[in-house]
N, C-alpha and C positions, 0 to 999 in steps of 0.2 A: 884383874876381878877379886877385893876386899877379901879375902880367907883364904878363898881356896893354894894353892897348891902352884907354882907361877910356872916351874918346866912339868911340872906333869896334864895341868894344861892346855900347853903350846908344841905340849907331847898327842893330846889328842886332838887341835887342834890338824896338825900340820895332819898328818890320820885323813883328818875329813877331808878338810881344802884338797888332799891330794886323791880322795874320793876309795881309801882302802878301807877294807876290811881292822872288822877292827875283835877281839879277844880277850875276853874278859881283864881288860885294863881297870888295873886300877888308883880312882886318883884319892883325895882330899880332901878337908878342909878344916880351919882351927876357923869354928863363931865368935862370936864379939863376946860371947860369958866366957873365952877359952874352952869352951872345952870341942871335942875332934869328932868327924863325921871321912870317914871312907866309906866309900862307892866303889860295885867292880861294873864295868856295864861292857857289854861288846855293841857291835853295830853291821848290819853287814849291806852297803850299796846300793838301791833301789837305782834301773835307768826303764825307762818308755819304749815299745818293739823300734823306735825310731834311737836309743840307745845317746837315750835323752834323761841327767840326768837327772834322781826326779826324789830324793834326800835317801832315808836311811830307812830299817827298819831294823828293831834290835830290841832288848831289854837290859835294867839297869838293876841291879838292889845295891839295900843296902848292907854296908859289910856292920857297921859301929855297933860291937852287942854284942857279938857271932860271936861259940866260940868255935 
């Protein structure tokens, strides 16, 4: 995807594809106007009673502008 740091994006996608949890994963993007954004996400894979993967539960925050 245009703007996203492809190495960071690939690392996060690999964790998701492997159904691995991730904690405080930081990734970034450059917007069309040249400004940058940085995000931090954490997620835990969720499974139903039959052990079937049903998605992730987690949280994400934008770090841009935070000290």
